[in-house]
C-alpha positions as CSV (number, residue, x, y, z in Angstrom):
1,X,-0.5,-0.3,0.1
2,X,0.8,4.0,-0.4
3,X,1.5,4.2,3.7
4,X,3.5,1.3,3.6
5,X,5.4,2.8,0.6
6,X,5.5,6.1,2.7
7,X,6.8,4.2,5.1
8,X,9.5,2.0,4.0
9,X,10.9,4.8,2.2
10,X,10.9,7.1,5.5
11,X,12.2,4.6,7.3
12,X,15.7,4.1,5.0
13,X,16.2,7.7,4.7
14,X,16.9,8.0,8.5
15,X,18.8,4.7,8.6
16,X,20.7,6.4,5.0
17,X,21.1,10.3,6.1
18,X,21.5,9.9,9.9
19,X,23.9,8.8,12.1
20,X,24.4,4.8,12.3
21,X,26.0,3.7,15.4
22,X,26.7,-0.2,16.3
23,X,26.9,-2.0,19.5
24,X,27.8,-5.9,20.4
25,X,24.6,-7.0,21.8
26,X,21.5,-5.3,23.2
27,X,19.1,-7.1,26.3
28,X,16.4,-6.3,28.9
29,X,19.6,-5.5,30.7
30,X,22.0,-3.4,29.2
31,X,19.2,-1.5,26.5
32,X,17.7,1.4,29.6
33,X,21.5,2.2,29.4
34,X,21.5,2.4,25.3
35,X,19.0,4.7,25.7
36,X,20.2,6.8,28.3
37,X,23.7,6.8,25.9
38,X,21.5,8.0,23.4
39,X,19.4,11.0,25.2
40,X,23.5,12.3,26.1
41,X,23.5,12.3,22.8
42,X,20.7,14.3,21.0
43,X,21.4,17.4,24.4
44,X,24.8,17.2,23.3
45,X,23.5,18.2,20.1
46,X,21.0,20.6,20.5
47,X,17.9,18.8,19.7
48,X,15.2,19.8,21.7
49,X,14.3,18.0,25.1
50,X,10.4,19.1,24.9
51,X,8.6,15.5,24.7
52,X,8.7,15.3,21.0
53,X,12.3,13.2,21.0
54,X,11.0,9.8,19.3
55,X,12.4,6.1,20.1
56,X,11.0,3.7,17.1
57,X,11.7,0.4,18.6
58,X,11.5,-3.2,16.8
59,X,9.9,-6.2,17.8
60,X,13.0,-8.2,19.4
61,X,14.1,-4.7,21.2
62,X,10.2,-3.7,22.3
63,X,10.7,-7.2,24.3
64,X,13.2,-6.2,25.6
65,X,12.1,-2.8,26.8
66,X,9.1,-5.0,27.9
67,X,11.8,-7.2,30.3
68,X,13.9,-3.6,31.2
69,X,14.3,-4.2,35.5
70,X,14.0,0.0,35.6
71,X,10.3,-0.2,33.8
72,X,8.9,-3.8,35.4
73,X,9.2,-1.9,38.4
74,X,8.1,1.6,37.7
75,X,5.1,1.9,40.4
76,X,2.5,3.3,37.4
77,X,4.3,2.9,33.8
78,X,5.6,-0.8,35.3
79,X,2.3,-1.7,36.1
80,X,1.1,-0.6,32.5
81,X,3.3,-2.1,31.5
82,X,2.9,-5.3,32.6
83,X,-0.8,-5.0,31.7
84,X,-0.5,-3.8,28.8
85,X,2.2,-3.7,27.1
86,X,2.5,-0.1,26.4
87,X,5.6,1.4,26.8
88,X,5.2,4.8,26.6
89,X,8.1,7.2,27.3
90,X,11.9,5.6,28.4
91,X,14.6,8.8,29.5
92,X,12.4,11.4,27.8
93,X,11.8,9.6,25.2
94,X,8.9,8.3,23.0
95,X,8.3,4.9,22.3
96,X,7.4,3.9,19.3
97,X,6.8,-0.3,18.4
98,X,8.2,-0.2,14.1
99,X,7.5,-3.6,12.8
100,X,11.2,-3.3,10.9
101,X,13.3,-6.9,10.2
102,X,16.5,-4.6,8.3
103,X,19.7,-6.5,9.8
104,X,20.5,-5.7,13.0
105,X,18.1,-2.3,12.7
106,X,17.2,-2.1,16.7
107,X,16.0,1.2,17.5
108,X,15.8,5.4,15.5
109,X,16.4,8.1,17.8
110,X,15.3,11.2,17.0
111,X,13.1,14.2,17.0
112,X,10.3,15.3,14.3
113,X,11.8,19.0,13.4
114,X,15.3,17.2,11.5
115,X,13.1,15.4,9.3
116,X,10.9,15.8,6.9
117,X,8.9,14.6,4.6
118,X,7.7,17.2,1.5
119,X,5.3,16.0,-0.6
120,X,5.6,17.9,-4.1
121,X,1.4,16.5,-5.6
122,X,-0.5,14.0,-5.0
123,X,-3.8,12.8,-6.7
124,X,-5.8,11.1,-3.7
125,X,-7.0,7.2,-3.9
126,X,-10.5,6.8,-5.7
127,X,-12.1,4.6,-7.9
128,X,-12.1,4.5,-10.9
129,X,-14.5,3.3,-13.6
130,X,-11.3,2.7,-16.8
131,X,-14.1,3.1,-19.6
132,X,-11.1,3.1,-22.2
133,X,-12.9,0.5,-24.7
134,X,-11.0,-2.0,-23.7
135,X,-12.6,-2.9,-19.9
136,X,-15.9,-3.0,-20.2
137,X,-17.6,-2.8,-16.7
138,X,-14.1,-2.7,-14.9
139,X,-12.5,-0.1,-11.9
140,X,-9.5,0.5,-11.4
141,X,-8.2,1.7,-6.9
142,X,-5.4,4.6,-9.0
143,X,-4.1,7.7,-7.1
144,X,-0.8,8.9,-7.3
145,X,1.7,11.0,-4.8
146,X,4.8,12.4,-5.0
147,X,7.5,13.6,-2.4
148,X,11.1,12.7,-1.0
149,X,12.6,12.6,2.3
150,X,15.9,15.0,4.3
151,X,17.2,14.3,7.7
152,X,17.9,17.8,7.9
153,X,21.0,16.8,10.8
154,X,22.5,14.2,10.7
155,X,23.3,13.8,14.6
156,X,20.1,14.0,15.7
157,X,18.7,11.1,14.3
158,X,20.2,7.6,15.4
159,X,19.9,4.2,14.0
160,X,21.2,1.6,16.0
161,X,22.9,-1.4,15.3
162,X,23.1,-4.6,17.4
163,X,25.9,-6.3,17.0
164,X,26.8,-4.2,13.9
165,X,26.5,-2.1,10.0
166,X,28.5,-1.8,7.4
167,X,30.3,1.9,7.1
168,X,29.1,2.9,3.8
169,X,30.7,6.2,1.6
170,X,29.4,7.6,-1.9
171,X,31.6,9.1,-3.8
172,X,29.7,12.9,-5.5
173,X,28.8,12.8,-9.5
174,X,31.3,14.9,-10.8
175,X,31.1,16.0,-14.9
176,X,30.5,12.7,-16.9
177,X,29.8,10.6,-14.4
178,X,26.9,12.7,-13.7
179,X,26.3,13.2,-17.3
180,X,26.1,9.1,-17.5
181,X,24.9,8.3,-13.8
182,X,27.5,6.1,-12.6
183,X,28.8,6.8,-8.8
184,X,31.9,5.0,-6.3
185,X,30.2,3.7,-3.2
186,X,33.4,2.1,-0.7
187,X,32.6,0.5,2.4
188,X,34.9,0.5,5.1
189,X,34.8,-2.7,6.5
190,X,35.9,-6.2,5.1
191,X,33.3,-8.5,3.4
192,X,32.6,-11.8,5.0
193,X,32.4,-13.5,1.4
194,X,31.4,-11.0,-0.9
195,X,29.4,-7.3,-0.8
196,X,26.3,-6.9,-3.3
197,X,24.5,-4.6,-3.4
198,X,20.6,-2.7,-4.7
199,X,19.7,0.8,-5.2
200,X,16.1,2.0,-3.8
201,X,15.4,-1.9,-2.3
202,X,11.4,-1.9,-1.8
203,X,11.9,-4.0,0.9
204,X,15.4,-4.0,3.9
205,X,17.1,-6.7,3.6
206,X,16.9,-8.8,6.6
207,X,19.3,-11.0,8.9
208,X,20.4,-14.6,7.3
209,X,17.6,-13.3,3.7
210,X,19.4,-15.1,0.9
211,X,20.9,-13.1,-1.5
212,X,22.7,-15.2,-4.0
213,X,20.6,-14.8,-6.8
214,X,22.2,-11.2,-6.6
215,X,26.2,-11.8,-7.0
216,X,26.3,-13.0,-10.4
217,X,25.1,-9.2,-11.5
218,X,25.5,-7.4,-8.4
219,X,28.3,-8.4,-6.3
220,X,32.0,-7.3,-5.2
221,X,34.8,-7.7,-2.2
222,X,36.3,-5.2,-2.3
223,X,35.6,-1.7,-0.9
224,X,34.8,0.1,-3.5
225,X,32.6,-0.7,-6.8
226,X,30.8,1.8,-9.5
227,X,27.1,1.7,-9.7
228,X,24.3,3.1,-11.9
229,X,22.2,5.9,-9.8
230,X,20.9,9.3,-9.2
231,X,21.6,12.0,-7.3
232,X,19.0,11.0,-3.9
233,X,18.7,7.4,-4.7
234,X,19.4,5.1,-1.4
235,X,21.7,2.4,-2.0
236,X,21.4,-0.6,0.0
237,X,25.2,-2.9,0.5
238,X,24.3,-6.0,2.0
239,X,27.7,-8.5,3.3
240,X,26.7,-11.6,2.4
241,X,28.4,-15.5,3.9
242,X,29.3,-18.0,2.8
243,X,25.8,-19.6,1.8
244,X,25.3,-16.1,0.0
245,X,23.1,-15.1,3.5
246,X,22.6,-11.3,5.1
247,X,24.7,-11.0,7.7
248,X,24.8,-6.6,7.5
249,X,23.6,-4.5,5.6
250,X,24.8,-0.4,5.1
251,X,23.1,2.6,3.7
252,X,24.1,5.5,1.5
253,X,21.8,8.4,-0.8
254,X,23.7,9.1,-3.4
255,X,25.6,13.0,-2.8
């Protein structure tokens, strides 16, 4: 659906344009400390503490929050957590469960002021009669929206990965490369077995998901490869093991 597409594209932009944090692991005994560390980073970056800071957590991270001692033992919020599964706030951040399966992604923290969606134009979704002489008595659900997402301050959005992600960087287009739609992407880490890449994937790669079919066409083992893309595209780099399954991911926006 359009709503899912908007949610997916917005999430990809937060990950690709925000600041990546890699931690070794996360669980009930460590998650509160990690959230406090994120809160400290937001405060040092002068992100307003006005009640609008947010924390998007994966289902696994949400489960850790529900088992977190700091909240289970808290009176009002703790009782609500045990009874209804509602987390509410942690260290001043509004918590939302985000049903996302991106490999190793635990949570995203930020403030709505520093990420935006621009709607260029929109045709509302409607059921239209296909009166074209070919589809007799047929209708179609039609609609369209043109939009883009942008992170306005990199240090105001944090994507936290446990146990780690790839660090990718994109060289800016120059001269003939821009005309040909060519750009180079560099990955800091060594590949487990090989890297593959995708441009603007409709679904982000999940841990242990197989991408063996991409190896012949879009794989590279060194840290640098040339891709075909345009400005604003999000490039997903996937680290594969010897079985062609996802180990880690990294995201970068074409400059």
